[in-house]
C-alpha angles and dihedrals in degrees: 000000000000133000128218110220112242117247122265115290091012090135092060115102111256136216118301105186094183090084115291123109115236146196125248139179112280109284144097117278123186092196086066085083088071091047090049090057090048088052093049098046091049087071102014095159094060093046095047090046091050091050091049092051091048092053092045088059098037103044096059089050090054089048090052091049090050092046092052095044092050093053099256104327137088093209110042124191115266092252094042113140115208117227116235091241091053091050092052093048091044093052090049091050090048091052090050090050092048092047092051089050090053090052091050090047089050088057089054091048087053088053089061090050091052092050092050089059095045098256124144118253135198136188089256089067086083087079095054092110092061091067086074096025098160095056094039093049092046093049094050092043091053089048092052093045091051091052094045094047092048089048090055089053093046137322094241096063089048090058091050092048093048089055094045094050098045093112095052098099095047095042093057090050100040099037097034095226133142124271098258092047092050091052090048094050094048092048094048092048098045102032093099090046101035097115094047091045090053090051090050092050090047091055092043089048091054090051090048091049092052087074088072089067090073095067088283093291093100091066088074086068101035103043092063088061090061094052093041091054090057092044092052092049090048089062090052092057099033107032117177112255121230096028111241120248111279096019109150116255117181140183098355110187109259123235108253115223131190121192 
């Protein structure tokens, strides 16, 4: 009796489109958007609550940045000229706001990871990054600076960098590493897939933005899809090993025998 070796990655869990998230070989998969929605709607209350909490924190920070940049008003006069000092302070406040949003989004990405491995989630998981705030803030700040600096050089490198660093927020939370290390690990993992990852995030971002068409309320249901897509892909590149007890494994290739 002889056995035919299974193909590479055959022991990874495969797609189960009836409702359970799954693991895959490292790569970028556009059909993961559908799986992300399946993931979100399986615990919609937690995801909507997490999104609402994230916006409650983020929107006031944006308002503060706008207030500072406009010289002490949210609604400047049409001919208002911004002072250089206000512009600098406004840009700094905007970077802080964006970095905090990335940390909050990283918490939501981590929610997807927890669900993949059968763990319970709650809306408060959105704040997971604040447990190690220094590293999370540093990682997201480095990520933003890398994107901004590459954008100054040329728009094209910025698109590549944004794709390559997509895992940075969730790595620093899930793997408990420093900011520079999180950036390094994300870049090394996604470098061969950076362009495709950017395209995936662009499509997921459009879907997320469609929620604004419903008086803004719909974004509570669509933004989680964006973060869950990244969280799902993170598990493809950084699967837990060994798999925890009860982790879903589906459609493993059978060993073919001939007698």
